N, C-alpha and C positions, 0 to 999 in steps of 0.2 A: 320621749327619747331622753337620754342622759343629758347633762348640762352642756356637754361639748358637742352634741350631735348636730347643732345648727351653725357651727363655725363655717363661714363662707367668705369668699373673696380675698383670701390671705395669699401673701406672696413674699418675695425677697427682693432686695435692691438689684438693679441692673438686669442682665440676662438678655435673651434674644427671642424672636418669634419666627422660626423657620416654618415653611409650609408643613402641615401635618401629614398629608399623603396617606391617610389611613382608610380612605373610602372603600378600597377593594377588599378589605379583610375584616373591618370592625363589626360588620353585621352578619358575618358568616360563622355558623357554629363550628366548634372544634371537631375535626375529622381524624379518622385513622387511615393509614395506608397499609397495603400488604407488606409484611415484613421482608426486609432485604434477605437475599439468600446467604449473605455472609456479613457478620458483625465484627467490627474492630473496636475493642474496648481498651482504651489507653489506661495504663496504671497511674498516670499523672493527669488527673482531671480537676485538680484543686490546688489552691495555694498551700504549700507545705511539702511534706515528704510523700513520695509516691506510695501507693499501696503495694503490698507484697503478694504475689500470685500464690494461690493455694491449689491450682489445678495443673495438669500436665497434658501433653499431646495425646490425642485419641480418647481423652476422657469424656464421657457423656455428662452433660450438665442439664439441670432443670431450670426453667424460668423462675427467677427469684432466688436461686441458690447462691450462697456466698462463694465467690471465686477468687477474692483477694482480700486480705486483712489489712487493717490500718497499721501503719508503722509509727506508732507513738501518738501523742496527743494531737499534734498538728498534722493529722492525716485522717482519711476516711476509708472504709472498706468499699468493695465493689460487689455487685450481684449480677448474675447472668441475666441479660436482657431478653434472651430467648432460650427455649429448649433446643439442644443440639449437641454437636460434638466439637471439642476443642481441636482446632487444626494445628495450633502451635502458639508460642509466645515469641513475637518478632518485633524488630524495629520498624515502625511505620511513620508516615508523615504526620505532623501535628499542626494545629492551628498556630502554635507559637513559632514554628519554623523548623527547629531541629527535630530529627526523628526521635521517637521515644518508644519504649517497650509497650506492647499492646497484646492482649489476649484475643486471638482470632477464633471465632465460633462459627461453624457451619450450621445454619438454621435447619432444624428437622422439618422437611416439607409437609408431612402429613399430620403434624401435631396441632392441637387446638390452641396452643400457646397460652393456656391459662397459667396463672401464677401457682406454682406447685409447692413453694416453700414459704410458709407464713406461720407466725405465732401470735394470733390475735390477743389483745389485752383490753380489759374493761375497767382497769384500776388506775388509769393514768391521772384522772382528776384528783386522786388521793396520793399520788406518787410524790416523792420528795424532789426538790430542785435537782439534786445530783442524779437521781434515777431518770428524770426526764432528759437531762443533758446527755446521759449515757445512751439512752434509747435513740436520741437524735443522731449521735455518732454511729451507733450500730446500724442505723438505717442508711448511712452513707450520704447524709444530706450536706449539700453546699448551697451557697447563695444562688438563687435562681435569676437574679438580676444581671448576671454577667461577670461578677468579680470572682466567683468560685471560691470564696473564703469559707472554710468549714463552719457550718452553722453552729455546731456545739461549742466551738471556741468563741464565737461572737456572743453567744448567750451566757457564757460563763463569766459573769461580771467579776472583775478582780476584787480581792479583799480591800476594804477601806473605801469602797465606792457603793453608793446606794442608787438604785434606779426606781423612780416613781412613775415613769410613763414609758410604755412601749409604743413606738411609732411604726406603723406599717405603710410601706411605700406602694401605693397604687396609682402613682402619677402617670408613669409611662409617657414621658415627654419626648422621647426620640421619634423622629419621623418614621413612618411606615409601620412601626411595631404596635401590635394590638393584643399580644399574648395575655398580658395582665388584665386587660379589659374583658376579654372573653372568660378568663378564669374567675373574675369577680361575678360575672353573670351566670356562669354555668356550674361553678364549683363553690358557690357561696357558703354552704354549710361547712365544707372542708376548711375554707379560709377562716371562718369564725372559730371553729374547733381548734385550729392551729394557733390562732391568736390567744385563746384561753390557755393553751398549754405553754406557749412561749411566755405569757405573763407569769405563770407559776415558776418557770425556769429562771426568770430574771428578778422575781420578787416585786413586779410592778403592781401598783394599785389600780391603774387604768391603762387603756390603750386607745389610740386614735388612728384610724385608717385614713390616710391622706389620699384624696382622689381629685384629679383636675376637673375643672368645671365643664370640660368638653365630654364628660362621661356621665350625664345625668341619669341614664338608665342603671349604671352600676351603683351610683349613690342611692337611688331609690331601692334597688334590690337589697343592698346591704342593710339599709335602715329598716326595711320590712322584716328582716330576720332578727333585729335587735330589740330587746325589751325596753320599756319606757324608762326605767332607771338603770339601764345596763352600764357596766363599767367600760364597755367598748362603745366608742362613738365614731362618727364619720366627720372628718374635716374637709371641706371643699376648698381647694386652693386654685388660684388663677392658672390658666393654661399658659405656661411660659417655660422656655428651656434655659437652664437645666433644673427644673423644679424637683426632679426625682433624686437629685444628689442629697446625700445624708445631711450635710450642713445646711443646704437650702431648705430642706423640709423641716428641719429643727427650727430654723429661724422663722419660717412661715407659720408653723403650727404652735410653737411654744415661745417664740420670741426669745430664744436663748442662743448664744453664740459659742460655738466650740472654739476653744483657744487654739492659736497657731501650734501645730504639732500635737494637739490633743485628740481625744476620742469622744464620741457621744456620751459615754458613761461619765465623763468629767462634768457634764451638765445634767446628769440624772436621767439619761434616756438611752435606749438601744433602738436602732432602726433595722428593720428587716423588710425584704420584698414580699409583696402579697403572694407571689408564686411560691415562695419558701413557706409561707404560712399554710398555703393549700396543701403542699406536700407533707408538712408536719401533721396537719389535721387528717389526712387520709392514711399516711403510711404508719404512723405510730399506733393508732387503734387496731389497724389490720395486722401489725407485726411484720411488715414487709420492708424491703429495701428499695432505694430509688433506682428504678430500671427504665423509666420513660419520663418524658417531659413534653410540654407544649411549646412549639416554636412558630413564629410567624414567618412565612415565606412570601415575599412580596417584591415589587419592583417591575419596571417595564420589560425586563428580560424573561419573565415567566408567564405562561399561558393560563395557569390555574393557581392564582395566589390564594392564600388562606392560612388558617391556623391548624397545625397538624400535631397530633399526639404521637410521638415517635419513640421507639426504643433507643436508649443510649447506645451508641456504637453504630448507628445507621450511617453508612458511607454517604458523603455529600453527593457523590456522583449518582448514586441510586435515587436519592431524594429528588435531585434535579431532573432526572429522567421522568419521574412520576408527575412533576408539576409542569412539564413542557418546556424545559430549557433546551435551547438548540445550540449553545456554544460549545467550544472545544477546549477552553482553558478557564482558569480561575482568576484572571487578571482583573475582572470587574465584579467579583463577588465579595460581599462583606458579611462576615459573621458578626451579628449584633446589629446595631443601627448605624446609619450613615454618619452620625456625629462622633460616636465614641467606639464604633466597631473597628475591626481590622480586616484587611484583605487577607486571603489565604494563598498559599503557594501551590496547592495541588487539589484537584477534585477528589482525591482519595482520602482527604481529611474526614474523620467521622464527626457526627454530632455528639457532643459531650454534655455533661450534666449542667453546665453553665451557659450553653448557647441558647439565647432567647429569641434569635431571629436570623434570617438569611435574606439579605437584600441583593437583588440582581439588577445592576445598573447597566445602561448602555456603555459600550466601549468608548472611552474618551479619545479624542484626537489630540495627540501630543503636540501637534503644531498649531492648535487653535489658540486664539488670544486668551481664552479662559484658563489655559494651562500654563501661561507664561508668568514668571515671577518678576515683579518690578521692585525698584527700591522703595523703602518706606517713605511716605510723604508726611509723616507726623500728624495725621489727621485726628488721632485720638479716639477713633471708633472702637478700637480694641479695649481701651481703658474704660470706655463707657459700657462695654458689654461684659467685662470680666465679673463673674458673680462673686468672687472672693476679694475683689478690690486690688488686684495686682496691676502692674504696668507691663503688659505684654510687649509693648513697643520697645521699652528699655531692655527687657529680657531678651528680645530678639536681636537687638544690636550687640549685646554682650555675647550671645550665642555665636553670632557671626565672627566675633573676635576670639572665640573659644575660651572665654573667661567664665568657665562653668562654676568655679568656686565662688566667684563674686556674685553670680546669679543667685546662689543659695544664701550667702552671708548677708548681702545687702538688700536683695529684692525678694526673699522668701520663696524661692522656686518650689520648695517641697509642698507649699500650700496649693499649688496648681494641681487639679485633679484631671486635667486633660480633657475638659468637656468640649473643646473645639470652638467655643463661641468667638474667640479672638480671630481665629483663622477664617471663620464663616463671614465675618463682617469686613475683613481686610480687603480694601480695593486694589491692593498691590499683589494679591494672591500669595502672600508670604506664608509658607507652611509652618506657622509658629508652633503648633502642637508637636510636630515632628522634631523641631529644634529642641523643644523642652524635654521630650522623651529621651533624646540622645544625651542631653546635659545631665538629666537625673541618673541615667544609667551609668555614665562615666563618673559621676560623683560617688555613686554607690561602690563602684569598683575601686575608686581611690581610697575610700574609707575601709573597705574590706582588705 
């Protein structure tokens, strides 16, 4: 193995250890479901400008066909997730809350649903950095870990900065989620191909795939595929939340610290999710666009938990019917994991490119003791838990007084990445993360 292949037991200061709750899905292979009869494909599935529709009502589309183009550099195109007929472009519910424009496609019931639009390439390992980055944008790739940041933008290192190491995040520290675990086991070759292409794109000399020590089978599988002196290695990090955060992974694997307000390229690295690498490794050689992804469906509220390969645009209501959900509303459904995910307002919200999981929890009793918020007792548990060394207790008190500018100027609010560790350990049940989100949102409005 390469010199870095046997890195083990690495971690970052502070953090927490919530129950993993992965037993129901981590050993189940990825499965497909029958396609939904109707797909809802939002034009805004990524950070940046929404895509611009290229299709019209009653138009027939083929699976994999370009149906919306990127609107500038900070945007990505969309491809048809199914063969079918466009019913229209309408305002539809979104996971973010406000309705947004979406292309509605009626799935062709008798079609094989094979990908019909592809331009395979076998020259990618000789392609230039610019050509690889363009191919990534053309494929419509966004980060598969949940942030939905356009992948081609993240890999386009600004002039004046050099990247020596590509870090690949295979930690998956959120409770319930096992998407990345299964991808590393089942799509190993795609992951490694994607890593090699991403290394060329950023100009890195080496890559480290960071995997938590609770996934020894994934570590073994990856190392079996890597050569003795490979420039790609596997770093085993301690299982702790939020180990999968960019700054935490950089600290654990490279012992480098991203400066406040800085970016990973400021310390010579770029971090990407292992699912993103898998998509690059599969889609670019095949010349296809991103039309499906793996998501974990788990929690006490579903009868058939597992990891499912789903077309982008699959309505959440349809998915829940397939996995045995019996509820009538979305009040206790979380897109993503329970620590950093968000509840949704409607069962008609579709699965988008960045959705890594769906957790269905029992309905909470609003009158229970666990739901009540009490005054801060200054115990300091939140300070001990915060992975970036902030003081959530002081930030919370300032938020209660609506001193949002002071939160940023004196206590570095913008360094908070809303991992939820502080709220998790708070014995008073203070919703600190919600306070911080509101404060950051209002500060952004004030600046703009």
